[in-house]
N, C-alpha and C positions, 0 to 999 in steps of 0.2 A: 366630461364630454367624451363620446366614443365615435370612432369613424370606422366604416366598413373596410377601409384600406388597410388599417393596422389592427384588425381584430380577427378572431376566428371563433367559429361555432363548433369546431372539431379539433380535438387534440388527442391523438392516440397513435400507438405504434401498430402497424399492420404489415403484412408481407408485400413485397414489391409486386408480386404476381396479381395482387388485387386491384392494381391501378387501371387496366392490366398492362404490365410490362413483362414480357417473357424472355427477351434477349438482353436485358439490362440487369447485371449482377443478380442472377437467380438465387432465391432463398434469403435475400437481404430483407431487413426490416426498414421501413420508412416511417419517420415521424410525420403524420399527415395533418395538415391544416386546411381550413376552408373558410374563406371570408364570405359573408352572405351576398347573394345576387348572381345574376346571369344576364348576358346580353341576348340570349335566345328565349323563346317562349314555347319550347317543345311540349306538345300535349301529352306525351307519354312519360314525362320525367318522374322517376321514383323519388327524387330528392327535391321535389317542388317546394316543400315546406322550408327549405333552405335557399334553393336557387331562385325562387320567385318572391323573395323578400321585396316588399314595396308594391307588389302586384296582387298577391293572394291573401285573403284574410287569415288563412291558417299559417302563413309564413311570418311568424312573430320574430322579433329581434332576440337572438339567443347568444350573441357573440360576446367575447371578453377581450380586453386589450392584450396585444402580443408584446411580450418582453423578448427582444431579439436575443439577448445573451442566454436566457433560459431555453429558448428554442434550439439554438446552436449547441448548447451544452448537452441537452437531452439527446439530440440526434447524434452527436459525437460519441456519447456513451453507448449508443446502439450500434448501427452500421454506417453512420455518416451520411444518411440520406434524409432530406426534407422534401415532402411531397405536397402538392396542392391538388385537391381532388374534391369531388362531391358538389362543388359549385364552380364558378368560372374564374380561374386565376388571373385572367387578363384585367379584371376589374380591380385587382389588388396588385398590380404590377410593381408599384413602389415597394411593397413589402418583399417581393422577390428580389429586387435590386439591393435592398438593405441587408437581407439575409445572406445574399451572395457575398457582399463585402465583409460581413462579420465572420462568415464561415470559410473564406478563401484559404487562410493560412492553416485551417484545421481539416482541410481536405473534404469539406462538406459538398455533396452533390445535390443539386436541386432538380426536381422532376415535376412536370405538369401533366395533369389530365385536363384537356382543354377542348373547346369547340373550334378553336383555330380562327375565330373571327377577330382579327387584329390588323391594325394598319402596318404597312411596311416600315414606316419610321419607328414605331414602337417596337416591332419585332427585331429590327436592326440593333436596338439598344439592349433588348432582353435576351435574345438568343445566345449570346456569349456566356450568359449566366446559367444556362440550362444544360444539363448533362443528357437528359432524355425527356421525350414528350410522347404522350399518347393523344392523338387527335381524332375527334369524331368526324367521320364522313357519313353523312345521313342520306345523301342522294347524289346522283351524278348529273343532274340538270337543274337549272335555275328555278324553274316553276315548282318542281317537287320540293326543293330545298326551302323555298320561301313558304310553301304551304305548311311545312312542318315546323319551321323555326321562326318564320317572320323575317328572315335575313337572306342576303345574297350568298351564293355558293362561292363566287370568284375569290373573295379574300381568304377563304378556307383553303382552297387549292393553292393559292399563292403562298400561304403560310407553310403548308406542307413542303412545297418545293424549296422555300427559303431555309427552313430548318434542316432539311436534308442536305442542301448545298453548303451549309455552314458548319456541318460536322456534328450537329446534335443527333443523337440516336432517336429515330422516329418509328413509332408503331401506330397503327390505325384501327379504330373500332367502328363498327357499323351495327346499329340496332336493326334487325330485320323484322319489319312491322307488316303483318299480313294485310294484303290489299294495298300496300303503299309502295314498298320497294322489294317485294319478294318474287316478282315475275323474273323469268330468265333474262329478259332484256335489261332490266334494271341492275340485276346482279352482275351481268357481264359488262355493263357500262361502268359500274364502279370498279370492277376488277381491271378493266382496260385503263381507267384513269390512274389507278395505283401503279400498274406496271409501266405506264408511260413516264412515271417519276422514277421508280426503281422496283423491280420484281423482288428485291431483297427486303422490302418493307413488310414486316409481319402484319397480317390482317386478322383481327379478332371479330368474328361474327357473333353478335350479342343476341340472346334470346329476349324478345319482347315479352313483358308481363303487363297485363292490364293495370293501369294506374292513372291518377290525375284526371285528365280530360278524355282519356281513351280506355275507360273501364269496361266498355261493351265489346271490345275486340277480343278474339281468342289469343292465348299465348302462341308464340311461334312453335310449331311442332318440331320434334327431333328429326323427323323425316325431311322437312323442308330445310332445316339447318344442314343436314348431311348432304342434301342435293346442292345447296349453295356452296358448301365447301368443295364438292367435286367440280362445280363449274369454275370456282376460283383457281383450283389446281390446274385445270385444263387451260386457263388463261395465263399460266406460267407464273403465278404467285408462288414463291418458294415455300412460305410458311403461312398456313391458314389454321386458325384456332377457334374452337368452340369450348367455352369454359366448362360447362357441366352436362349439358343435354346429350352429348356424345361420349360421355365418360372419359376414361383415360386416354383413349386414342384421339380425342379431340383437343387434348392439352399437351401432349408430348411433342417435343421437337425432334424431327427426323432429319437425318443427313440428306440433302438434296441429291447427293451423288450416289451413295450406296443404299440409302433408305433405312439404315440402322438407327436405333433410338439413341439420340445424343443427350437429351434431357428428359427425365421422367417426372411428371408433376402430379400432385394430388390437387384437391380443390384449394386454391389460394396457398399452395405450399410446394416445396421442392422435395422430391423423393430421391433423386440422384444428381450429383454435381457434375457439371461439364468440366472439360479441361480448361485451365485458365487461359490458354492461348486460343481457344475456340476451334481447335482442329478435331475432326472426327477421329476417335481412337481406332476405328475400323479401317478407314481408307485415307485419312489425312486431309480430307477436304476442309477448307477454312469456312466456317459457318459464321455469317455476319452477326455482330452483336458487341456488347460491352460486358465481357464476362467476368471481370474482377474489378476491385476497387482501383480508382485512378491513382497514378503516382507520377510526379510528386504532387500534382494538384489538379482539380477539375478545370474546365475551360475558363480562361481569364474573363472576368466581367468588366465591361466598359464602365468607366467612372461616371458617365453622363447619366443624369436623372431624367425622367420623363417630363 
């Protein structure tokens, strides 16, 4: 018998930049897992054959059982990071809890790529096990969020605040979908929401590509992505990123004080390493992030199970 809670359809090492996490241990490799399923029904999802298991005829069961010791050992042999991505990790929260317990003494860091739709009680249990999280923010109002995902926005915002307040490193991703959330008012509303939590949270603007139920829409244009990035910067978000469409200038981390390049990135890769203390070598400004492997251990995990 197999269960989606302790199974994975993905098992591979990839760069932490691919989560995307840009201010968490740049250049590190993460052993990435993905249990089938998602609590959202996003029409643009490029991973729908995995995330929509149980809902879509093309989403067949492809997972295999997880051996906790094997996962921890492979992660330890790499860079000590286990990531959950491609599907929704909140549906396999028990696996995160058990991996945190197995990996605590071996300095294993756990990171999530998540939609953030989780109860406060569950997040209170899981957050101490997580070192970093990238949360999807798909809209800034309830109506638009429900239209795209089928779910409320309020729990997502609450989760971002909770994670930030409890010391988990947080980054945010937003798919910019033409005709849905690409007008100036929508972009500025999302930027205002992020800055109300913290202007230090990096914001990744993701290029929409036609897929799943949204195959007739055009891809997000580079010009629109560049415009959105300028609006976000004017709204005082310190670090705005666009992975590929704006080339290197969309990926590099600049010092908010002197604007010199602090981290230089390729596509899903690191080209120059930052100072381990996170200080700009040009002016000494402290750039927020988790720039090196934690010592002596990652955040302690609560022993309580869900």
